N, C-alpha and C positions, 0 to 999 in steps of 0.2 A: 445299875452293872458298871465296874471300872473303866479306865481310859484303855485297859488292857486287855481288856473281853472286847468293847468296842472296836480295836485296829485287828486285832482274832475275827472278828466277823466281814468287816471288812475287807480283809486278807482272801476270807475263805468265802467268800463269794465270788469274786471272778478264777481262781483255784477251781473251785464245784463247775461252775457254767463250762472252764477250758476242757477242763478233764471227759465231762459229758460229752462238748464238740467230736476230743480224739477219737475218744469210745465210737461215739461216728463211723469219725473217718475206719479207724479199723473195723467195724462190722461191717460198711460198705467194701472195703477190698474184701476182706476175709468171703462175706458170699456174693459181690457182685464181679469179683476180679476187676474191680476199677473203682476211683476213685469219681464223685458226682458232686455237682454246681452246690447240692447241699449240705455237703460235711466236709470239699476239702479249703485248708486255709489260703492256699493262695489265690486260689477262684473265687472266696468271698471277698478278702480284701480288694479282688479286683474289680467284684460288682461295687461296692463302696465307692471307689474313688471313683467306678465310671470308666478305669483302664480298659481304651480298644484294643490290645496288647497279646499276643498267643501266651499263655504259661502253659508249659511243659509239663506235664506230671505226669509220673509212674505210663511213661511209654504213650500216652493221647496226650489231646489239646486241647483246650478250652477260649472258648474264642469269645470277648465280651463286645457289646458295640450296646449300639446310642437306644434308647426307649423307643420301641415300636410298638404300634395300638394295633397291628394289623398282620397277618402273616404277609401282607404285598411288600410292605413295606420293611418288614423285616428281609424279604427276601432280593428287594431293591438293593439294599442295601448292601447285602451280601452279594449278592451279581457284578460288585462294582471290583469286591476283593475276590473275582474269578469260582464262585459257590453258586453251585446254579439251583436253585427248586426244582426237585423231583417230590410232585404232587405220589405218583403208585408205593414210595417209601413212607407218607404217614402211617400211621400207628396207634391206635391209642392212647391220643393228644400227642404223639410224637409226633414233628416236622421233620418230613426226607429233604432233605438236598443231598447233590453231588459235588462231590471236592476233588478234582484230578480222576477223575474216573470211580474215588470213592464213597461209601454212602456214611454220613454222618446220621448218628443211632437216635441221637435225641436233642429237641431246642425246650428250654423250659423259663419258662419266664419270672424272675426270681428280681425284687425291690424295683422293678422298673427295667432290669437289664434281662436281654436274651444271653444264654451261657448252653453256646453248642460244643457238642464232646461228640471226639470220634477217634476211633484209634488212629495210632498213627505207622 
């Protein structure tokens, strides 16, 4: 294989991966009318960097917090931020929380970090 062929392959692989991630974001937005932790680039980079900042995405927000090995530790961490645990809102692996009277729709553990998504 020539040098140019190798360079094309080296460039093509990241472009293909980025295209798949972008398509998953578009699919998520079209099908579920939302971006989720698995398909949004800002959330992905927030998870990788360990950010605890609130990231605004398309009228929603994603909150990143330190790794927690239990729901109780996650609930304790979020309680300091004004987010209360709502066990009655648990549903199919989704952990319920309430912030200012608004129900947070789900929490998922991704790469050691929990991402919470709610409509604002």
